[in-house]
MOPAC internal coordinates of N, CA, C and O (Angstrom, degrees):
PM7 1SCF
backbone

  N    0.0000 0     0.00 0     0.00 0    0    0    0
  C    1.4279 1     0.00 0     0.00 0    1    0    0
  C    1.5551 1   113.98 1     0.00 0    2    1    0
  O    1.2310 1   126.86 1   133.62 1    3    2    1
  N    1.3783 1   104.40 1   -46.38 1    3    2    1
  C    1.5581 1   113.15 1  -179.05 1    5    3    2
  C    1.5882 1   106.32 1   -58.43 1    6    5    3
  O    1.2310 1   118.61 1   128.93 1    7    6    5
  N    1.2767 1   120.25 1   -51.07 1    7    6    5
  C    1.4211 1   121.46 1   178.45 1    9    7    6
  C    1.4845 1   114.33 1   -54.12 1   10    9    7
  O    1.2310 1   120.75 1   136.14 1   11   10    9
  N    1.3508 1   116.18 1   -43.86 1   11   10    9
  C    1.4789 1   122.19 1   177.23 1   13   11   10
  C    1.6064 1   108.35 1   -54.88 1   14   13   11
  O    1.2310 1   123.88 1   126.51 1   15   14   13
  N    1.2920 1   110.16 1   -53.49 1   15   14   13
  C    1.4818 1   115.59 1  -179.05 1   17   15   14
  C    1.4089 1   114.75 1   -64.09 1   18   17   15
  O    1.2310 1   117.79 1   134.01 1   19   18   17
  N    1.3573 1   121.81 1   -45.99 1   19   18   17
  C    1.3270 1   122.72 1  -178.85 1   21   19   18
  C    1.6345 1   121.05 1   -64.91 1   22   21   19
  O    1.2310 1   127.05 1   155.78 1   23   22   21
  N    1.3467 1   104.03 1   -24.22 1   23   22   21
  C    1.5681 1   111.89 1   180.00 1   25   23   22
  C    1.4955 1   114.92 1  -119.68 1   26   25   23
  O    1.2310 1   120.07 1  -157.73 1   27   26   25
  N    1.3255 1   117.48 1    22.27 1   27   26   25
  C    1.5008 1   122.12 1  -172.91 1   29   27   26
  C    1.4182 1   111.32 1   -58.68 1   30   29   27
  O    1.2310 1   114.45 1   156.98 1   31   30   29
  N    1.3807 1   128.12 1   -23.02 1   31   30   29
  C    1.3824 1   124.73 1  -178.18 1   33   31   30
  C    1.4974 1   110.08 1   -92.97 1   34   33   31
  O    1.2310 1   120.61 1   172.27 1   35   34   33
  N    1.4250 1   116.44 1    -7.73 1   35   34   33
  C    1.5384 1   116.89 1   176.01 1   37   35   34
  C    1.4369 1   117.59 1  -109.43 1   38   37   35
  O    1.2310 1   120.27 1   173.66 1   39   38   37
  N    1.3004 1   117.08 1    -6.34 1   39   38   37
  C    1.4786 1   117.20 1  -175.57 1   41   39   38
  C    1.5461 1   107.99 1  -135.64 1   42   41   39
  O    1.2310 1   123.10 1   -14.21 1   43   42   41
  N    1.3132 1   111.67 1   165.79 1   43   42   41
  C    1.5139 1   123.70 1   172.66 1   45   43   42
  C    1.5358 1   104.75 1  -133.39 1   46   45   43
  O    1.2310 1   121.33 1   -55.43 1   47   46   45
  N    1.3118 1   115.05 1   124.57 1   47   46   45
  C    1.4246 1   123.30 1   174.74 1   49   47   46
  C    1.4834 1   107.04 1  -113.32 1   50   49   47
  O    1.2310 1   122.66 1   -50.29 1   51   50   49
  N    1.4868 1   112.51 1   129.71 1   51   50   49
  C    1.4038 1   117.20 1   178.01 1   53   51   50
  C    1.6291 1   107.54 1  -112.38 1   54   53   51
  O    1.2310 1   120.81 1   -49.17 1   55   54   53
  N    1.2378 1   116.06 1   130.83 1   55   54   53
  C    1.4727 1   126.07 1   176.28 1   57   55   54
  C    1.5342 1   102.45 1  -108.08 1   58   57   55
  O    1.2310 1   120.39 1   -49.82 1   59   58   57
  N    1.3588 1   116.86 1   130.18 1   59   58   57
  C    1.4799 1   123.22 1  -178.32 1   61   59   58
  C    1.4903 1   108.94 1  -139.07 1   62   61   59
  O    1.2310 1   123.87 1   -39.88 1   63   62   61
  N    1.4302 1   110.18 1   140.12 1   63   62   61
  C    1.5133 1   111.55 1   177.91 1   65   63   62
  C    1.4682 1   105.24 1   165.30 1   66   65   63
  O    1.2310 1   123.93 1    -9.38 1   67   66   65
  N    1.3479 1   110.06 1   170.62 1   67   66   65
  C    1.5637 1   115.66 1  -176.04 1   69   67   66
  C    1.6177 1   107.38 1   -61.36 1   70   69   67
  O    1.2310 1   124.92 1   -31.64 1   71   70   69
  N    1.3699 1   108.16 1   148.36 1   71   70   69
  C    1.4534 1   117.44 1  -173.38 1   73   71   70
  C    1.5320 1   112.23 1   -48.15 1   74   73   71
  O    1.2310 1   119.68 1   130.52 1   75   74   73
  N    1.2907 1   118.22 1   -49.48 1   75   74   73
  C    1.4810 1   122.48 1  -170.94 1   77   75   74
  C    1.4556 1   103.39 1   -63.85 1   78   77   75
  O    1.2310 1   117.37 1   131.41 1   79   78   77
  N    1.3537 1   122.62 1   -48.59 1   79   78   77
  C    1.4415 1   127.79 1  -171.80 1   81   79   78
  C    1.4608 1   106.18 1   -62.21 1   82   81   79
  O    1.2310 1   119.44 1   133.33 1   83   82   81
  N    1.2980 1   118.68 1   -46.67 1   83   82   81
  C    1.4579 1   125.19 1   178.64 1   85   83   82
  C    1.5361 1   116.29 1   -55.57 1   86   85   83
  O    1.2310 1   123.42 1   140.66 1   87   86   85
  N    1.3282 1   111.04 1   -39.34 1   87   86   85
  C    1.5325 1   119.66 1   178.80 1   89   87   86
  C    1.5462 1   107.32 1   -67.51 1   90   89   87
  O    1.2310 1   119.96 1   132.37 1   91   90   89
  N    1.3259 1   117.69 1   -47.63 1   91   90   89
  C    1.4053 1   122.98 1   177.27 1   93   91   90
  C    1.5638 1   109.81 1   -54.04 1   94   93   91
  O    1.2310 1   122.83 1   131.65 1   95   94   93
  N    1.3111 1   112.19 1   -48.35 1   95   94   93
  C    1.5648 1   119.26 1  -178.49 1   97   95   94
  C    1.5471 1   110.67 1   -59.36 1   98   97   95
  O    1.2310 1   119.82 1   137.52 1   99   98   97
  N    1.4022 1   117.94 1   -42.48 1   99   98   97
  C    1.4644 1   117.89 1   178.03 1  101   99   98
  C    1.4038 1   117.66 1   -68.74 1  102  101   99
  O    1.2310 1   120.33 1   162.57 1  103  102  101
  N    1.4193 1   116.98 1   -17.43 1  103  102  101
  C    1.3520 1   122.26 1   177.01 1  105  103  102
  C    1.5901 1   113.80 1   -85.43 1  106  105  103
  O    1.2310 1   120.34 1   170.59 1  107  106  105
  N    1.2982 1   116.96 1    -9.41 1  107  106  105
  C    1.4285 1   120.90 1  -179.35 1  109  107  106
  C    1.5716 1   114.43 1   -65.49 1  110  109  107
  O    1.2310 1   121.05 1   153.69 1  111  110  109
  N    1.2505 1   115.61 1   -26.31 1  111  110  109
  C    1.4673 1   121.88 1   172.88 1  113  111  110
  C    1.5331 1   117.53 1  -140.96 1  114  113  111
  O    1.2310 1   120.16 1   -51.96 1  115  114  113
  N    1.2481 1   117.31 1   128.04 1  115  114  113
  C    1.4584 1   121.16 1  -170.86 1  117  115  114
  C    1.5440 1   113.11 1   -55.82 1  118  117  115
  O    1.2310 1   121.25 1   148.06 1  119  118  117
  N    1.2748 1   115.21 1   -31.94 1  119  118  117
  C    1.5340 1   119.32 1  -179.16 1  121  119  118
  C    1.4353 1   116.40 1   -86.97 1  122  121  119
  O    1.2310 1   119.27 1   171.25 1  123  122  121
  N    1.3196 1   118.99 1    -8.75 1  123  122  121
  C    1.4914 1   122.29 1  -177.28 1  125  123  122
  C    1.4407 1   114.46 1   -69.15 1  126  125  123
  O    1.2310 1   118.86 1   130.70 1  127  126  125
  N    1.1890 1   119.78 1   -49.30 1  127  126  125
  C    1.5549 1   122.13 1   177.71 1  129  127  126
  C    1.5759 1   109.22 1   -53.71 1  130  129  127
  O    1.2310 1   119.02 1   134.50 1  131  130  129
  N    1.3203 1   119.48 1   -45.50 1  131  130  129
  C    1.4411 1   116.98 1  -176.76 1  133  131  130
  C    1.4976 1   114.27 1   -72.98 1  134  133  131
  O    1.2310 1   119.13 1   175.08 1  135  134  133
  N    1.2228 1   119.26 1    -4.92 1  135  134  133
  C    1.4428 1   125.91 1   179.94 1  137  135  134
  C    1.5474 1   111.46 1   -99.62 1  138  137  135
  O    1.2310 1   120.29 1   177.06 1  139  138  137
  N    1.3173 1   117.06 1    -2.94 1  139  138  137
  C    1.3507 1   119.78 1  -175.52 1  141  139  138
  C    1.4871 1   103.67 1  -121.96 1  142  141  139
  O    1.2310 1   119.67 1   -84.82 1  143  142  141
  N    1.3422 1   118.23 1    95.18 1  143  142  141
  C    1.4827 1   121.52 1  -173.57 1  145  143  142
  C    1.5152 1   116.19 1   -72.13 1  146  145  143
  O    1.2310 1   123.43 1   144.29 1  147  146  145
  N    1.3364 1   111.04 1   -35.71 1  147  146  145
  C    1.5466 1   114.00 1  -174.16 1  149  147  146
  C    1.5824 1   113.15 1  -103.94 1  150  149  147
  O    1.2310 1   120.90 1   -36.41 1  151  150  149
  N    1.3191 1   115.89 1   143.59 1  151  150  149
  C    1.3584 1   121.30 1   177.62 1  153  151  150
  C    1.4802 1   108.77 1  -141.70 1  154  153  151
  O    1.2310 1   120.23 1   -44.79 1  155  154  153
  N    1.3335 1   117.17 1   135.21 1  155  154  153
  C    1.4876 1   125.61 1  -169.64 1  157  155  154
  C    1.5850 1   102.98 1  -128.02 1  158  157  155
  O    1.2310 1   118.66 1   -54.20 1  159  158  157
  N    1.2801 1   120.17 1   125.80 1  159  158  157
  C    1.4071 1   122.94 1   170.46 1  161  159  158
  C    1.5050 1   109.73 1  -109.46 1  162  161  159
  O    1.2310 1   120.39 1   -45.20 1  163  162  161
  N    1.4115 1   116.87 1   134.80 1  163  162  161
  C    1.4525 1   118.14 1   179.01 1  165  163  162
  C    1.4588 1   106.74 1  -113.62 1  166  165  163
  O    1.2310 1   123.01 1   -48.23 1  167  166  165
  N    1.2776 1   111.85 1   131.77 1  167  166  165
  C    1.6301 1   119.42 1   175.97 1  169  167  166
  C    1.4699 1   108.04 1   -67.91 1  170  169  167
  O    1.2310 1   119.65 1   -28.08 1  171  170  169
  N    1.2765 1   118.27 1   151.92 1  171  170  169
  C    1.4039 1   129.95 1   176.76 1  173  171  170
  C    1.6043 1    99.86 1   -68.14 1  174  173  171
  O    1.2310 1   122.93 1   -25.47 1  175  174  173
  N    1.4113 1   111.99 1   154.53 1  175  174  173
  C    1.4592 1   115.65 1   171.67 1  177  175  174
  C    1.4953 1   111.86 1   -74.54 1  178  177  175
  O    1.2310 1   120.54 1   -31.91 1  179  178  177
  N    1.2939 1   116.58 1   148.09 1  179  178  177
  C    1.4651 1   116.18 1   177.04 1  181  179  178
  C    1.6127 1   106.66 1   -76.97 1  182  181  179
  O    1.2310 1   118.70 1   -14.82 1  183  182  181
  N    1.2970 1   120.08 1   165.18 1  183  182  181
  C    1.4199 1   124.74 1   175.59 1  185  183  182
  C    1.4326 1   113.52 1   -55.17 1  186  185  183
  O    1.2310 1   120.40 1   140.14 1  187  186  185
  N    1.2693 1   116.84 1   -39.86 1  187  186  185
  C    1.5423 1   121.98 1  -178.22 1  189  187  186
  C    1.5601 1   109.20 1   -68.95 1  190  189  187
  O    1.2310 1   120.64 1   143.91 1  191  190  189
  N    1.3784 1   116.38 1   -36.09 1  191  190  189
  C    1.4292 1   120.00 1   178.47 1  193  191  190
  C    1.5922 1   110.65 1   -72.87 1  194  193  191
  O    1.2310 1   122.14 1   148.18 1  195  194  193
  N    1.2941 1   113.51 1   -31.82 1  195  194  193
  C    1.4792 1   115.12 1   177.01 1  197  195  194
  C    1.5575 1   115.54 1   -70.61 1  198  197  195
  O    1.2310 1   122.92 1   147.16 1  199  198  197
  N    1.4349 1   112.00 1   -32.84 1  199  198  197
  C    1.4477 1   118.80 1   171.20 1  201  199  198
  C    1.4925 1   110.59 1   -63.42 1  202  201  199
  O    1.2310 1   120.00 1   134.11 1  203  202  201
  N    1.2885 1   117.61 1   -45.89 1  203  202  201
  C    1.5180 1   119.27 1   176.65 1  205  203  202
  C    1.5809 1   115.52 1   -63.44 1  206  205  203
  O    1.2310 1   122.28 1   146.26 1  207  206  205
  N    1.3219 1   113.24 1   -33.74 1  207  206  205
  C    1.4823 1   116.94 1  -178.73 1  209  207  206
  C    1.5609 1   102.50 1   -70.66 1  210  209  207
  O    1.2310 1   116.51 1   133.53 1  211  210  209
  N    1.3186 1   124.24 1   -46.47 1  211  210  209
  C    1.3659 1   127.08 1  -174.38 1  213  211  210
  C    1.5079 1   110.57 1   -65.59 1  214  213  211
  O    1.2310 1   120.89 1   139.74 1  215  214  213
  N    1.3415 1   115.91 1   -40.26 1  215  214  213
  C    1.5319 1   114.39 1   177.38 1  217  215  214
  C    1.3884 1   115.54 1   -70.33 1  218  217  215
  O    1.2310 1   120.90 1   145.73 1  219  218  217
  N    1.4337 1   115.89 1   -34.27 1  219  218  217
  C    1.4403 1   122.12 1  -178.98 1  221  219  218
  C    1.6471 1   107.22 1   -63.47 1  222  221  219
  O    1.2310 1   124.18 1   133.82 1  223  222  221
  N    1.3628 1   109.59 1   -46.18 1  223  222  221
  C    1.5459 1   114.55 1  -178.08 1  225  223  222
  C    1.5046 1   107.18 1   -61.15 1  226  225  223
  O    1.2310 1   116.30 1   136.01 1  227  226  225
  N    1.2612 1   124.63 1   -43.99 1  227  226  225
  C    1.4048 1   123.86 1  -178.40 1  229  227  226
  C    1.5121 1   111.57 1   -66.12 1  230  229  227
  O    1.2310 1   119.23 1   143.38 1  231  230  229
  N    1.2714 1   119.08 1   -36.62 1  231  230  229
  C    1.4800 1   122.21 1   177.03 1  233  231  230
  C    1.5284 1   111.95 1   -66.06 1  234  233  231
  O    1.2310 1   121.36 1   139.61 1  235  234  233
  N    1.3033 1   114.99 1   -40.39 1  235  234  233
  C    1.3782 1   121.68 1   176.25 1  237  235  234
  C    1.5186 1   113.11 1   -60.10 1  238  237  235
  O    1.2310 1   120.41 1   149.48 1  239  238  237
  N    1.2830 1   116.82 1   -30.52 1  239  238  237
  C    1.4247 1   121.18 1   176.85 1  241  239  238
  C    1.5536 1   116.15 1   -94.88 1  242  241  239
  O    1.2310 1   124.99 1  -167.45 1  243  242  241
  N    1.4283 1   108.02 1    12.55 1  243  242  241
  C    1.4295 1   122.52 1   173.41 1  245  243  242
  C    1.5682 1   114.46 1    72.80 1  246  245  243
  O    1.2310 1   120.90 1  -166.55 1  247  246  245
  N    1.3805 1   115.88 1    13.45 1  247  246  245
  C    1.4856 1   116.05 1   172.36 1  249  247  246
  C    1.5222 1   111.33 1   -78.10 1  250  249  247
  O    1.2310 1   123.18 1   -19.19 1  251  250  249
  N    1.3271 1   111.51 1   160.81 1  251  250  249
  C    1.4504 1   118.22 1   172.65 1  253  251  250
  C    1.5637 1   107.02 1  -130.79 1  254  253  251
  O    1.2310 1   125.02 1   -44.13 1  255  254  253
  N    1.3580 1   107.96 1   135.87 1  255  254  253
  C    1.3942 1   116.51 1  -175.08 1  257  255  254
  C    1.5558 1   111.77 1  -149.60 1  258  257  255
  O    1.2310 1   118.50 1   -38.66 1  259  258  257
  N    1.2384 1   120.46 1   141.34 1  259  258  257
  C    1.5282 1   124.61 1   178.18 1  261  259  258
  C    1.5151 1   108.78 1   -57.40 1  262  261  259
  O    1.2310 1   118.27 1   -64.58 1  263  262  261
  N    1.2986 1   120.90 1   115.42 1  263  262  261
  C    1.4739 1   118.42 1  -177.37 1  265  263  262
  C    1.5057 1   118.41 1   -59.87 1  266  265  263
  O    1.2310 1   123.78 1   142.53 1  267  266  265
  N    1.3697 1   110.36 1   -37.47 1  267  266  265
  C    1.5806 1   114.71 1   175.91 1  269  267  266
  C    1.4985 1   111.96 1   -67.69 1  270  269  267
  O    1.2310 1   118.50 1   138.29 1  271  270  269
  N    1.3321 1   120.47 1   -41.71 1  271  270  269
  C    1.3996 1   122.29 1   177.88 1  273  271  270
  C    1.5642 1   111.39 1   -62.64 1  274  273  271
  O    1.2310 1   121.77 1   139.29 1  275  274  273
  N    1.3244 1   114.21 1   -40.71 1  275  274  273
  C    1.5598 1   120.03 1   176.73 1  277  275  274
  C    1.5441 1   106.47 1   -59.45 1  278  277  275
  O    1.2310 1   121.24 1   124.66 1  279  278  277
  N    1.2987 1   115.22 1   -55.34 1  279  278  277
  C    1.4707 1   118.71 1  -177.58 1  281  279  278
  C    1.3764 1   115.10 1   -51.70 1  282  281  279
  O    1.2310 1   118.69 1   134.38 1  283  282  281
  N    1.3578 1   120.10 1   -45.62 1  283  282  281
  C    1.3248 1   126.95 1  -177.04 1  285  283  282
  C    1.5833 1   107.42 1   -64.70 1  286  285  283
  O    1.2310 1   119.62 1   137.15 1  287  286  285
  N    1.2591 1   118.33 1   -42.85 1  287  286  285
  C    1.5063 1   120.30 1   178.80 1  289  287  286
  C    1.5119 1   108.77 1   -61.09 1  290  289  287
  O    1.2310 1   122.91 1   126.01 1  291  290  289
  N    1.2597 1   112.03 1   -53.99 1  291  290  289
  C    1.6124 1   116.60 1  -177.95 1  293  291  290
  C    1.4937 1   109.96 1   -53.85 1  294  293  291
  O    1.2310 1   118.77 1   134.44 1  295  294  293
  N    1.3258 1   119.95 1   -45.56 1  295  294  293
  C    1.5256 1   124.62 1  -175.61 1  297  295  294
  C    1.5998 1   105.57 1   -67.14 1  298  297  295
  O    1.2310 1   121.35 1   136.16 1  299  298  297
  N    1.3036 1   115.03 1   -43.84 1  299  298  297
  C    1.5424 1   114.48 1   179.42 1  301  299  298
  C    1.4368 1   111.41 1   -63.42 1  302  301  299
  O    1.2310 1   119.22 1   129.46 1  303  302  301
  N    1.4319 1   119.09 1   -50.54 1  303  302  301
  C    1.4718 1   116.73 1  -174.30 1  305  303  302
  C    1.5683 1   110.88 1   -69.32 1  306  305  303
  O    1.2310 1   117.55 1   148.18 1  307  306  305
  N    1.3807 1   122.27 1   -31.82 1  307  306  305
  C    1.3516 1   124.23 1  -173.84 1  309  307  306
  C    1.5314 1   105.91 1   -69.14 1  310  309  307
  O    1.2310 1   118.66 1   141.42 1  311  310  309
  N    1.3913 1   120.16 1   -38.58 1  311  310  309
  C    1.4545 1   121.79 1   178.95 1  313  311  310
  C    1.4641 1   114.28 1   -65.67 1  314  313  311
  O    1.2310 1   118.47 1   159.93 1  315  314  313
  N    1.3218 1   120.53 1   -20.07 1  315  314  313
  C    1.4952 1   130.49 1  -177.64 1  317  315  314
  C    1.5779 1   117.17 1  -101.54 1  318  317  315
  O    1.2310 1   123.12 1   174.09 1  319  318  317
  N    1.3473 1   111.62 1    -5.91 1  319  318  317
  C    1.4717 1   119.81 1  -177.51 1  321  319  318
  C    1.5249 1   116.12 1  -110.56 1  322  321  319
  O    1.2310 1   118.89 1   -44.84 1  323  322  321
  N    1.2231 1   119.73 1   135.16 1  323  322  321
  C    1.5445 1   118.95 1   179.89 1  325  323  322
  C    1.4435 1   105.68 1   -86.16 1  326  325  323
  O    1.2310 1   113.43 1   169.63 1  327  326  325
  N    1.1859 1   130.03 1   -10.37 1  327  326  325
  C    1.5355 1   131.28 1   179.90 1  329  327  326
  C    1.5460 1   107.44 1   -65.74 1  330  329  327
  O    1.2310 1   120.95 1   -65.10 1  331  330  329
  N    1.2011 1   115.78 1   114.90 1  331  330  329
  C    1.5179 1   123.67 1   175.35 1  333  331  330
  C    1.4153 1   118.35 1  -106.74 1  334  333  331
  O    1.2310 1   120.53 1  -150.55 1  335  334  333
  N    1.3078 1   116.60 1    29.45 1  335  334  333
  C    1.4868 1   126.91 1  -175.32 1  337  335  334
  C    1.6043 1   115.58 1   -75.19 1  338  337  335
  O    1.2310 1   124.64 1   178.84 1  339  338  337
  N    1.3060 1   108.69 1    -1.16 1  339  338  337
  C    1.5528 1   115.20 1   176.45 1  341  339  338
  C    1.4919 1   115.94 1    58.61 1  342  341  339
  O    1.2310 1   122.72 1    74.45 1  343  342  341
  N    1.3365 1   112.40 1  -105.55 1  343  342  341
  C    1.4794 1   121.72 1  -177.46 1  345  343  342
  C    1.4938 1   115.16 1   -60.84 1  346  345  343
  O    1.2310 1   122.40 1   138.77 1  347  346  345
  N    1.3071 1   113.01 1   -41.23 1  347  346  345
  C    1.4128 1   120.49 1   177.39 1  349  347  346
  C    1.6823 1   109.20 1   -64.28 1  350  349  347
  O    1.2310 1   123.71 1   138.52 1  351  350  349
  N    1.3610 1   110.50 1   -41.48 1  351  350  349
  C    1.4645 1   110.35 1  -179.55 1  353  351  350
  C    1.4410 1   113.98 1   -69.68 1  354  353  351
  O    1.2310 1   117.58 1   150.58 1  355  354  353
  N    1.2768 1   122.21 1   -29.42 1  355  354  353
  C    1.4147 1   127.66 1   171.98 1  357  355  354
  C    1.5560 1   109.55 1   -66.08 1  358  357  355
  O    1.2310 1   118.87 1   133.64 1  359  358  357
  N    1.3057 1   119.76 1   -46.36 1  359  358  357
  C    1.4899 1   118.80 1   178.06 1  361  359  358
  C    1.4645 1   107.37 1   -63.56 1  362  361  359
  O    1.2310 1   117.84 1   137.73 1  363  362  361
  N    1.2485 1   121.72 1   -42.27 1  363  362  361
  C    1.5367 1   118.65 1   178.31 1  365  363  362
  C    1.5387 1   113.52 1   -60.92 1  366  365  363
  O    1.2310 1   123.73 1   138.79 1  367  366  365
  N    1.4114 1   110.45 1   -41.21 1  367  366  365
  C    1.4961 1   109.89 1   177.88 1  369  367  366
  C    1.4515 1   112.14 1   -59.11 1  370  369  367
  O    1.2310 1   120.77 1   133.84 1  371  370  369
  N    1.3387 1   116.13 1   -46.16 1  371  370  369
  C    1.5104 1   118.09 1   178.76 1  373  371  370
  C    1.4778 1   113.82 1   -60.51 1  374  373  371
  O    1.2310 1   121.42 1   144.19 1  375  374  373
  N    1.3275 1   114.89 1   -35.81 1  375  374  373
  C    1.4843 1   115.21 1   174.57 1  377  375  374
  C    1.5144 1   114.45 1   -61.17 1  378  377  375
  O    1.2310 1   120.42 1   138.95 1  379  378  377
  N    1.3440 1   116.79 1   -41.05 1  379  378  377
  C    1.4284 1   116.76 1   173.57 1  381  379  378
  C    1.4298 1   114.34 1   -65.70 1  382  381  379
  O    1.2310 1   117.75 1   140.84 1  383  382  381
  N    1.2940 1   121.89 1   -39.16 1  383  382  381
  C    1.5095 1   125.51 1   171.60 1  385  383  382
  C    1.4976 1   109.52 1   -55.37 1  386  385  383
  O    1.2310 1   118.83 1   127.32 1  387  386  385
  N    1.2043 1   119.84 1   -52.68 1  387  386  385
  C    1.4801 1   124.61 1  -177.33 1  389  387  386
  C    1.5924 1   108.48 1   -55.44 1  390  389  387
  O    1.2310 1   124.03 1   134.04 1  391  390  389
  N    1.2614 1   109.88 1   -45.96 1  391  390  389
  C    1.5993 1   115.83 1  -174.75 1  393  391  390
  C    1.5218 1   106.98 1   -64.54 1  394  393  391
  O    1.2310 1   117.58 1   140.46 1  395  394  393
  N    1.3382 1   122.21 1   -39.54 1  395  394  393
  C    1.3869 1   125.79 1   178.96 1  397  395  394
  C    1.5136 1   109.20 1   -66.31 1  398  397  395
  O    1.2310 1   119.62 1   139.69 1  399  398  397
  N    1.3344 1   118.34 1   -40.31 1  399  398  397
  C    1.3653 1   120.19 1  -172.27 1  401  399  398
  C    1.6015 1   106.00 1   -73.65 1  402  401  399
  O    1.2310 1   119.20 1   143.04 1  403  402  401
  N    1.2881 1   119.12 1   -36.96 1  403  402  401
  C    1.5013 1   125.28 1   179.12 1  405  403  402
  C    1.5772 1   107.74 1   -62.59 1  406  405  403
  O    1.2310 1   119.79 1   134.50 1  407  406  405
  N    1.4009 1   118.01 1   -45.50 1  407  406  405
  C    1.3535 1   117.82 1   178.38 1  409  407  406
  C    1.5496 1   116.51 1   -64.94 1  410  409  407
  O    1.2310 1   121.72 1   141.62 1  411  410  409
  N    1.2580 1   114.32 1   -38.38 1  411  410  409
  C    1.3990 1   122.24 1   168.99 1  413  411  410
  C    1.5559 1   116.37 1   -54.44 1  414  413  411
  O    1.2310 1   124.83 1   126.65 1  415  414  413
  N    1.3929 1   108.32 1   -53.35 1  415  414  413
  C    1.4968 1   111.76 1  -177.98 1  417  415  414
  C    1.6475 1   110.69 1   -67.34 1  418  417  415
  O    1.2310 1   119.29 1   137.38 1  419  418  417
  N    1.1928 1   118.96 1   -42.62 1  419  418  417
  C    1.4742 1   122.61 1  -176.63 1  421  419  418
  C    1.5200 1   110.97 1   -66.34 1  422  421  419
  O    1.2310 1   119.72 1   153.74 1  423  422  421
  N    1.2894 1   118.15 1   -26.26 1  423  422  421
  C    1.4629 1   125.57 1   179.95 1  425  423  422
  C    1.5177 1   107.69 1   -69.89 1  426  425  423
  O    1.2310 1   119.53 1   159.15 1  427  426  425
  N    1.3311 1   118.50 1   -20.85 1  427  426  425
  C    1.4389 1   122.45 1  -173.96 1  429  427  426
  C    1.5949 1   105.13 1   -91.91 1  430  429  427
  O    1.2310 1   123.41 1   -47.57 1  431  430  429
  N    1.3008 1   111.06 1   132.43 1  431  430  429
  C    1.5445 1   116.40 1   171.81 1  433  431  430
  C    1.5590 1   114.18 1   -64.96 1  434  433  431
  O    1.2310 1   121.58 1   141.61 1  435  434  433
  N    1.2937 1   114.58 1   -38.39 1  435  434  433
  C    1.3946 1   118.47 1  -175.32 1  437  435  434
  C    1.5782 1   112.59 1  -122.53 1  438  437  435
  O    1.2310 1   121.22 1   -79.24 1  439  438  437
  N    1.2715 1   115.27 1   100.76 1  439  438  437
  C    1.4651 1   117.54 1  -178.88 1  441  439  438
  C    1.5071 1   110.27 1  -123.20 1  442  441  439
  O    1.2310 1   121.76 1   -26.18 1  443  442  441
  N    1.3361 1   114.24 1   153.82 1  443  442  441
  C    1.4810 1   120.62 1   179.80 1  445  443  442
  C    1.4061 1   111.48 1   -95.88 1  446  445  443
  O    1.2310 1   122.14 1    -4.19 1  447  446  445
  N    1.3434 1   113.51 1   175.81 1  447  446  445
  C    1.5413 1   117.23 1   168.95 1  449  447  446
  C    1.5414 1   112.50 1   -65.09 1  450  449  447
  O    1.2310 1   120.05 1   150.45 1  451  450  449
  N    1.3256 1   117.51 1   -29.55 1  451  450  449
  C    1.4397 1   120.09 1  -179.15 1  453  451  450
  C    1.5673 1   108.26 1   -70.78 1  454  453  451
  O    1.2310 1   122.27 1   147.42 1  455  454  453
  N    1.3061 1   113.25 1   -32.58 1  455  454  453
  C    1.5733 1   114.30 1   177.61 1  457  455  454
  C    1.4876 1   110.20 1   -63.87 1  458  457  455
  O    1.2310 1   118.27 1   149.06 1  459  458  457
  N    1.3217 1   120.91 1   -30.94 1  459  458  457
  C    1.4490 1   125.73 1  -177.87 1  461  459  458
  C    1.5826 1   114.68 1   -66.28 1  462  461  459
  O    1.2310 1   124.35 1   158.99 1  463  462  461
  N    1.2863 1   109.26 1   -21.01 1  463  462  461
  C    1.4794 1   112.45 1  -174.83 1  465  463  462
  C    1.4547 1   117.22 1  -121.99 1  466  465  463
  O    1.2310 1   121.33 1   170.55 1  467  466  465
  N    1.4588 1   115.07 1    -9.45 1  467  466  465
  C    1.4860 1   121.24 1   176.95 1  469  467  466
  C    1.4616 1   113.06 1   -90.21 1  470  469  467
  O    1.2310 1   120.62 1   -56.67 1  471  470  469
  N    1.3905 1   116.42 1   123.33 1  471  470  469
  C    1.4096 1   118.65 1   169.49 1  473  471  470
  C    1.5411 1   111.88 1   -98.43 1  474  473  471
  O    1.2310 1   122.46 1   -55.85 1  475  474  473
  N    1.2728 1   112.88 1   124.15 1  475  474  473
  C    1.4443 1   119.93 1  -169.49 1  477  475  474
  C    1.5649 1   113.39 1   -94.23 1  478  477  475
  O    1.2310 1   122.61 1   -16.45 1  479  478  477
  N    1.3467 1   112.60 1   163.55 1  479  478  477
  C    1.4612 1   112.80 1   175.98 1  481  479  478
  C    1.5101 1   114.96 1   -53.17 1  482  481  479
  O    1.2310 1   122.79 1   142.03 1  483  482  481
  N    1.3129 1   112.25 1   -37.97 1  483  482  481
  C    1.5693 1   116.58 1   177.75 1  485  483  482
  C    1.5176 1   111.54 1   -63.08 1  486  485  483
  O    1.2310 1   119.06 1   146.76 1  487  486  485
  N    1.2583 1   119.39 1   -33.24 1  487  486  485
  C    1.5332 1   122.71 1   178.51 1  489  487  486
  C    1.5883 1   107.68 1   -64.57 1  490  489  487
  O    1.2310 1   121.75 1   132.00 1  491  490  489
  N    1.3942 1   114.26 1   -48.00 1  491  490  489
  C    1.3909 1   119.15 1   175.85 1  493  491  490
  C    1.5294 1   114.51 1   -62.41 1  494  493  491
  O    1.2310 1   120.73 1   139.92 1  495  494  493
  N    1.4319 1   116.20 1   -40.08 1  495  494  493
  C    1.4898 1   114.05 1  -178.88 1  497  495  494
  C    1.5249 1   109.35 1   -65.91 1  498  497  495
  O    1.2310 1   121.34 1   150.14 1  499  498  497
  N    1.3396 1   115.05 1   -29.86 1  499  498  497
  C    1.4944 1   119.03 1  -175.40 1  501  499  498
  C    1.5868 1   110.67 1   -63.56 1  502  501  499
  O    1.2310 1   120.11 1   160.99 1  503  502  501
  N    1.2734 1   117.40 1   -19.01 1  503  502  501
  C    1.5409 1   120.42 1   176.89 1  505  503  502
  C    1.4742 1   116.39 1  -103.83 1  506  505  503
  O    1.2310 1   123.91 1   178.41 1  507  506  505
  N    1.4495 1   110.11 1    -1.59 1  507  506  505
  C    1.4884 1   113.45 1  -173.66 1  509  507  506
  C    1.5090 1   109.89 1   -70.33 1  510  509  507
  O    1.2310 1   121.88 1   -43.16 1  511  510  509
  N    1.4576 1   114.01 1   136.84 1  511  510  509
  C    1.3782 1   116.64 1   178.86 1  513  511  510
  C    1.5579 1   113.11 1   -86.52 1  514  513  511
  O    1.2310 1   120.10 1   180.00 1  515  514  513

C-alpha cells in the first residue's frame, strides 16, 4: 500500500478477479478500498455467446464442426458443470474435444487430410457429461 500511495501519479495497478474474491481482498486492509477509485464489473457471457466463442475458436484453429451439435454439447455440459469461468470453460471444453478428435484420428491407420480437421458427433459425444 505504501508503494501504491507513494507512486500513485506514476503507476497504474490493476486488480482483477471474481467479484466475491475481490470484495474479500478489499476488506483485508481498511485503506485499500479508498485507494482504488475505479471498479468495473463484467457480466458473464450468455450461453449463446459462449457457443459463438467456442465455434470461432475452433474455426481459427481450422477445425470444422456442426454448429448445432456443438451448441447442444455446450448447453448440456454447462448445465451439469459448476465451473462458471465462461471463456476459460469454453476453451477447456474445446481442448477436450480436440483431444478426443486426435485420439480418434490417430487410432485409424488410414486417415485423410479432412479427418485431421473434422470434429465428428462421436468426438463431441465422447466429452458429453
